[in-house]
N, C-alpha and C positions, 0 to 999 in steps of 0.2 A: 516934186519934179514931174515932168510930163509923163503921161502913161506909156507912150511908146519908148521913151528912154528908160523908164523903170523896167519895162518888160525885157528890153535888150540887156539892161544891167543884171536882171535876174538870171537870164540865160548865161551871161558871163560868169556869175557867181556859182552856177552849177558845175563849172569846170573844176575848181579846187575841191568842191564837195565830192564830186565823183572820184577825183584823184586820191584824196585822203582815204576814202572807203576802199577803193581798189587796191591801194598800197597795203592795206591790212590783210587782204586775202590772196592777192596775186602771187605773192612770194611762196605761199604754201605749196603751190604746184611746182615751183622751181626748186624746192628744197632738195629732192633726191639728186638731181643733176648738179646743183650748186655744191652740195656736200661732197659728191664724188670728185668734182674738179678742184675744190679748195681743200679737201681733206678735213672737213669739219666733223667734229665728234658730235654725239647726240646732245650733250649739254651745250656745245657751241651752236648747234642748230636752234635750240630753244632760245638762246640769247639773240640770235639773228632774227628769230620770229617775233619775239615780244619786246625787244629793246625799243622799237619804234612806238608801239602803243603805250609802253610804260612812260616814256618821256612826254608823250602827248597828255596822258592822264595827269602827270605831275605838274605840268606847266600850263594847262589850258586856262585855269583861273587867273594865274599871273598874267598871261597874255591878254586875257579879256580886259583886265585892269590897265595894262600898258596901252591897249588900243584906245581906251577912253582918254588917256593922257596925251599921246602923241598923234592920235588920229587913226580911226579904224581902217580907212582906205590905205593910208601910209603903211600901217603894220601889215595889212594883207599883201601889198605889193612887195614889201621887204621879205616877207615869208615866202612868197612865190618865187622871187629871185633866188633865195637861198635853197629852196626846194629843188629848183631846176639844176643848179650847180652841183648840189650834193647827190642828185640822182645820177649825174654823169660820173661822179667819183665812185659811187656804189657800183655802177656797171663795170668799172675798171678795177675793182678790188682784186688783190692778189693773194690774200690769205684770210682766214676766218676772223682774226682780230681786227683787221682793217675794216671788214664789212660790218662787224658788230659796232665799232665806233661810229662809222658813217650812218648806220641805221639809227643810232641814238641821236645823232645830229639832225637826221631827217625828221625825227620825232619832235625836236625843238622847233624846227621850221613848220611842221604840220600843226603844232599847237597854236600857231598864229592864225591859221586858216579857218578852223572850225568856228571859234567865237566871232571872228571878224565877219564872216559871211552871214551868219545869223543876225548879228547886230546891224549890219548894213541893210538887210532886208526890212527890219523894223523901221529904219529911217526912210527907206525908199517908198514904202507903202503905208500911208497914213490911214486909209480906209480899213476898218476892221475886217470886212469880208475879203477884200483883196489881199490884205496882209495874211489872213488865215490860209488863203489858197497858196500864196507864195511860200509860206512856211511848210505847207503840205508837199509842195513840189520839192522843196529842199530836203525834207525827210525821205521822200521817195527816192531821191537821187542817192542818199546814203545807202539805202537797201539795194538799189539797182547797182550801185558801185560794188558792193560786196558780192553780188551775184555775177557781175560781168568781169570782175578781176580775174578769177581763174580761167574764164573763157578766153579773155584777151591774152593771158599768159600762155594758154595752150596753143593759140594761133601763132604767137611769136616763137615759141619753143619748137615748133615744127620746122622753122627755117633758120632760126638764129640761136645764139648762145644765151645762157641764162641772164646775162647782163641786159639784154633787150627789154626785160620786164621792168627794169628801172628807167630806161630811156623813154618808155612810153609816156611818162609824165612830163617830159620836157616840152613838147609842142603845146600842150594845154596851158602850162605856166607861161610860155612865151606869148601866147595869145592874150592871156590875162594881163600881162605886163604892158602889152601894146595898147589894148583897148581900155583897160581899167581907168586911167586918168581922164578919159573922155566920157565914160558911161556911168561911173560910180561916183556918188557924192562923198564928200569928206564930212566926218562928224567927230566931235570930241565931247566927252561927258562933262557935266557941270561940276558937281562936287565929287571928286575922286579921292579915295583914300591914299595914304602914303604907301609906297612900295614896301614890301616886307621880305627882303632878300634872305633874312635869317629863317623866316618861316618856310620859304621855298626850299632852302637848303636842308632844313630839318625834315620836311616831308619827303623830298627825294631820297635823302639818306636812309630814312626809315624803310621806305618801300624797297629800295635797292638791297639793303642788308637782309631784309626778311626774305625776299625772293631768292637772293643768293643762297641763303641757308636752306630754303626749300629745295632748290635745284641740286645742291651738293650733298645733302644728307643721304639720298638713296644711292649715290655713286659708289660708295664703298671706301675702304681704307680708313684713314683717320677721320673721326667725326667731331673732333674738338673745334676745328675752325668753323664748320657750318653751324654747330650748336651755338658757338660764341656769336656768330653773325645774327642768328635768330634772337638771342637775348639782347644784343646791342641794338638791333633794329627795333625791338619792342620798347626798349628804354628811350631811344630817340623819338619814337612815336608818342610816348607819354609826354616827353618834353614839348613836342609840337602841340599836343592838345592843351597843355597848361599855358603855353604861350598864346595860343589863339583865344583862350578864355579870358586872358588878361588884357587883350587889345580892344580899343574902342571900335576900330574898323579892321576886323581880322581878315586874314586871307580866306579862311573858311568859317562861315557863320555856323558854328556847331550848335548854337541854340535852336536852329531849325530842326534838329533831330528830336527835340522834345515833342514835336508833332508826330503822333504815332502813325498817321497815314503817310506822311512824308517819309518817315524812317522806314516803314514797311515797303513802300514802293522803291525807295533807293536801294535797300538791301536786295529786293527782287531783281532790279535792273543789273546790279553787280553780279549776283550769283547766276542769273539766267545767261548773262554774257559770258561768264566763266564756262558754263556747260556748253554753250554754243561754240565758243572758240576752241575749246578742247576737242569737241567732236569734229569740227571742221578740219582741224590740224590732222587728226588721226584718219579720218575718212579719205582725205586727199592722198595721204601717203599709203593707205591700204589699197586704194585703187591702182596705184603704180607699183608699189613694192610687193604686194601679195598677189593681186590679180593680174599684174603684168600689163596694165593698160598704158598706152602712150600718154604723154602729157596732154595732148589735145583731146583725146578720148576721155581722159580723167576730168578735164575741164567741163566737157559737155555733160558727163555723168554727175558732176558735182553741182552744176548750175541749178537744178531743181531745189536744192536746199536754200540757196539765196533767194530764188524766186518765190519759194513758199513763204518766206518771211514777209516779202512785199505783199503777197496775196493776203496773208493773215492780217497785215496792217491795214490794207485797204478795206477789208471786210469788217474790221472791228467796230467802226462807228455805227454800222447798221444794227449791231447787237444792242445798242443803248436804248432803243425804243422798247426792248423786251426785258432786259435784265439790267441790274446795277453794274457799274463799271468794275467793281471788285469781283462780282460774280463772273463777269465775262473773262476777267483776267485769270481767275481761279480755274474756270473751265478750260481755258486755253493751256494753262500750265499742266493740268491733268492730262490733256491730250499729248503734250510734249513728253510727259513721263512715259506714256505708252509707246511713243515713237522711240524713246531711248531704250526701252526694254526690248524692242525688236533687234537692236544692235547686239544684244547679249546672245542672240541665237545664231549669229553669223559664224561661218567657219572659213577655212582657207580655200574652198572650192569655188569654181566659177558660178555655181548655182546660188551663191550667196549674194550675187550682184543685185537682183531685185529686192532682196531683203534690206541690204545696205541703203539703196536709194529710197525705198519706202520709209524705212526707219528715220533716216536723216531728214527727209522732207516733212514727215508728220511732226517730228520734233520741232523743226523750224516753223511750221505753220502754227503750232500752238502758242508760240511766243508772240505772234502778231498783236493780240489784244494788249499784252503787257507793254510792248514797245510803242504801240499807237496811243494807248490811253494813259500809260504810266507817266510820261513826261507832262501831259496836261494835268494829271492829278497832283504831281509835284508842284507845278507852278501855281495851281489854283488853291492849294491847301495852305498857302501863306499869304500875308498881306501884300498888296501890290508893290509897296516900297522895298520888299525883300525878295521879289521875284527874280532879280538878277542873280543874287547869291544862290537861290534855289536852282535856277537853270544851270549855273556853273557846276554845282555839285552833281546834278543829274548827268551832265556831259562827262564830268570826271569819272563818275561811276560806270558809265558805258565803256570808256576806254580802259579803266582799271579792271573791269570784268574780263575784257578780252585778254589783257596781259596776264591775269591770274589763270585764265583757261590754258594759255600756252605754257605757263610756268608750272602750275600745280598738276593739272591733268596730264600734260605732256611729260612731266617728270615721273608721275605714277606709272604711266604706260612704259616709259623707259626702264623703270625699276622692274616691272613685270617682265619686260623683254630680257633684261640681263639675268634675272632669276631663272627664266626658262632656258636660256642658251648656255647657262653655266660658265659665264666669263668669256664667251666667244666674241666675234665682232659686235660692236656696240650699236649697230643699226642695220636694217636690211640692205641699205646701199653699201655699207662696208662689207656685208656678207657676200653680195654680188661681186665686189671687187676681189675679195679673198678667194672666192670659188673659181675665179679665172686661173689661179695659180695652183689649183689642186687637180688631181686625177678626176675624171668625169664622175665616177661613182661617189667619191668623197665630196666633190663640189655639189652634187645634187642633194646629198644628205644634209650638207650644211645649209643649203637654200631652203629645204623643207623645214628644218628646225627653226630657221630665222623667220619664215613666214608664219609658222604655227605660233611662235612666241609673240610676233607682232599682233596677230589676230587675238591672242589672249589679252593683250593690252587694250585693244579696242573693246573687247567684251567687258573688261573691268571699267573702262570709261563709260560704257552704257549703263552699268549698274550705278555708278556714282552720279551720272547725269539724271537718271530716273529718280534717285533719292532726293537730289536737289530740287527737281521740278515738283515732286510730290510734296515736299516740305514747304515750298513756296506757295503751292496751291492752298494748303492748309492755312498758311500765314495770311493770304489774301482773304480767305473766308473769315478769319478771326478778327479782321479789322472791322470795327463797327463805327458807323458815322457818329460823330459827336453832335451835341445839340447846338444849333446855331445861336450865338449870343445875341442879346438885344441889339438892334441896329443892323444886324446882318453882316458884321465885319468879322472876318476870320481872325482868330487869335492864335496863341501858341499851340493849343491843342484843339481848338475849334476850327470850323471852316470845312471839316470833312463832310458833314451833312450838306452844307451848301454846295460843295463840289459835286457830290452825288446827284443832288436835285437838279443843278444847272446842266450837268452833262446828260441826265435823263431827258430833261426838257429839250435840249439840243437834238438828242437822238430822235425824240418823237417828232420834232419839227422836220428833221431831215427825212424821216420815214414817210411823211405825208407830202413832201415837196414833189411836184411833178418831175418826171425824168429821173 
């Protein structure tokens, strides 16, 4: 297609990319007000937060295959229309259950957008250099969207109700629907595997059951149902793995995990995403519920965390002329561990604000090399004919990590909060509401206890995140490049040395290029 039309199409594709990323983070800032208006419990808040990312993670591979079958532009426009309609419904939700269901459906629609945009970019830009730049712009929009989501939410919440956070996606999707048929090409894949609805169902059931068990075990009361959910989810996951191994064209090519570089990077992407999402969830609520900042002020104070990820990502390629990719990743993750440890030192006083901002920004900055170089290592560590499956697994890992962060670290923080408050209101927002109906002295004591308990949860999150990042740094250092096989083609466990050498050569070329 013509260059001008391709560039206009790329600009149009940035809209759904930004919206999907913003939708993951914007809601974090609206949670306290949303919870107070709808009466959402701490567990319901977690489902509202991570239901979206969970459905995206579970369906992104299926939607990529569906796009190859029915057309990638068609799937993108169908998803955009559904996303717009569901955003309006979410804005008008009247209770927590309704919002949880709509957020899950938004995740289904969102799962159509991520693979379709990236696939269309590869079709629109045939030149390797231009395609590389387009993909870089796409990746930058993902990070920028994560950083701008809370800022946009803060601006909206200054003048409107929490539902406006969802309505912000509607104009972007409307523009995509209007201009997409004219600016975007249609593309269908050649040989496409048969759909695997049983595999999709098994994977979703396994993840949902396990996350339900993780969420409910710390709540208290009867533990039989959550424990049974964990066991059942594990069993369903085992059936999913057996099914995928027996299919000629599986939904997930689990054979890729035999490549140790691929497996190490994929695990790192998932666990780093877990630590990042859990920290983002707690920091945004800490700024509002403990330090008493307004939604807009909290958005501005939270923005450096998202911007630090983008800065680390942009700076990472320059490191390749000096160190190996795995060394750059390990160094960044060690920096993230130090940032997480700073969060352990926070308290409930206003003097902790610089420490919270510095710790979260340093934590985010250190993940830049992993997010910038990790996807490239995943794609380049497998033969070209398997790059599509590798990319799908990488994208699934990113979303799954975010969902696990909300579920696991959010649940741990909620458990610490309940333990410190001794069975009082189950969230700071609920404590604020309860304090209004108490005498001034009792209400003040209740709020002090709630803020202290939430701060303890943030400190525990910092310890867990530091341990995760430190462990991942050691894992990155432990990965040794394999010997390139004769002919230079990457095999099941080879290709890692080729990846390292190629990326180092690219880094050296970039470092000597003028400008």
